[in-house]
C-alpha positions in Angstrom: 75.6 140.5 99.8 77.6 143.2 97.2 80.8 144.7 98.6 81.1 148.5 99.4 83.8 150.0 97.0 87.0 151.2 99.1 87.8 153.6 96.5 84.1 155.3 95.6 85.1 158.8 97.0 85.0 161.6 94.0 88.4 162.8 95.7 90.2 159.5 94.5 90.6 159.5 90.8 92.1 156.1 89.1 91.9 153.7 91.9 90.1 150.9 90.5 93.1 149.1 89.7 94.1 149.4 93.6 90.7 147.8 94.1 91.2 145.0 91.8 94.2 144.5 93.5 92.7 143.8 96.5 89.9 141.3 95.6 93.1 139.3 94.2 94.4 139.7 97.8 91.7 138.5 99.8 91.1 135.7 97.1 94.9 134.8 97.4 94.7 135.0 101.1 91.4 132.5 101.6 93.7 129.5 102.1 96.3 129.2 105.0 98.8 126.7 103.7 102.0 127.0 103.8 101.9 129.6 107.0 104.3 132.4 106.2 106.4 135.8 108.0 107.1 138.9 106.6 109.4 140.9 108.1 111.1 144.1 107.3 114.7 144.3 107.7 115.4 147.6 106.7 113.4 150.4 104.9 114.3 148.7 101.8 114.6 145.0 102.3 111.5 142.6 103.0 111.7 139.0 103.5 108.9 136.6 103.1 109.5 133.0 104.6 107.1 130.3 104.5 107.4 126.9 106.2 107.8 124.2 103.8 108.9 121.6 105.2 108.8 118.1 103.4 109.1 119.8 100.1 113.1 120.0 98.2 113.9 122.5 95.6 113.1 120.2 93.1 109.3 120.2 94.2 108.9 124.4 94.9 108.8 126.6 91.6 109.1 130.2 92.5 107.9 133.0 89.6 106.4 136.7 89.5 103.6 136.9 87.2 101.9 140.3 86.2 103.2 141.8 89.2 102.8 138.8 91.5 105.0 136.7 93.3 103.7 133.0 92.8 105.2 130.2 95.1 104.2 126.7 94.1 104.9 123.5 96.1 103.8 119.8 94.5 105.7 116.8 96.4 106.8 113.7 93.7 104.7 110.9 94.3 106.2 108.1 96.0 102.5 106.2 97.2 103.6 103.2 95.7 107.1 103.0 97.8 106.0 103.7 101.1 103.6 102.5 103.5 102.8 104.9 105.8 100.5 103.8 109.5 100.0 107.5 110.3 100.5 110.2 107.8 100.2 113.5 109.9 102.4 115.9 107.8 100.9 117.6 105.0 101.8 116.7 101.3 99.8 118.4 99.2 100.6 120.8 96.4 100.1 124.8 97.0 100.3 128.2 95.7 101.0 131.4 97.5 100.3 134.7 95.9 101.8 137.9 97.1 100.6 140.9 95.3 104.0 143.0 94.6 104.5 147.2 94.2 105.7 148.9 91.6 109.2 148.7 91.7 110.1 145.9 94.3 112.5 143.2 93.3 112.9 140.1 94.5 116.9 139.9 94.9 116.6 136.0 96.3 115.5 132.9 96.9 116.6 130.2 99.6 115.8 126.9 101.0 116.7 125.9 104.7 115.8 124.0 107.5 111.9 123.4 105.7 112.1 127.4 105.3 111.8 129.2 101.9 112.7 132.6 102.6 112.2 135.0 99.8 114.8 138.2 99.9 113.1 141.1 98.5 113.9 145.1 97.5 112.1 148.0 98.1 113.8 151.1 96.7 112.7 154.1 98.1 111.0 156.6 96.0 112.0 160.2 95.2 109.0 162.6 96.1 108.8 164.5 92.6 106.8 167.9 92.0 105.4 169.1 89.2 104.5 172.2 88.4 101.5 173.3 85.9 101.8 175.9 83.5 98.3 177.7 83.4 97.7 180.0 80.8 95.4 182.8 80.0 92.4 182.0 78.3 91.5 183.9 75.3 88.6 186.8 74.9 85.6 184.4 75.1 87.0 183.2 78.1 87.8 180.0 76.6 91.6 178.2 77.2 93.7 180.0 74.8 95.1 176.4 73.7 94.1 172.7 74.5 98.2 171.4 75.7 98.6 171.9 79.2 102.7 172.6 79.6 104.1 170.1 82.2 107.3 170.8 83.9 109.0 168.2 85.9 111.2 169.3 88.9 112.9 167.2 91.6 113.1 168.0 95.0 
């Protein structure tokens, strides 16, 4: 079954990038391990918290790859030294990805009590107004020139 594109309206021009981002997010969210929270601390600050009990700082890796925050966890192998009668605590490796919007910065990451906290800063964009100069066409109704003069004004 093919999926109906979300941005297929003729009024939404140039949004094919968002369609690809939504596909990546859908694939990345299929696995529920490790569980996580996303908190909005203020208008400009966010926090992602992952439950990574049993992982040390050396077992975790946090990177930004192509506007994606990627967290990987891999516990060191100690299978030969420990004998488990029951093993109920997950010790599998994982990779969790979060697609970051343009301008979001990762400011800090800290491991505390089995929780990995990643602090994000999202600056509020200033609204931009662009004025486009309209030129008078020639005698045949064609534009006098093919350039459009764009003046940028911040308000």
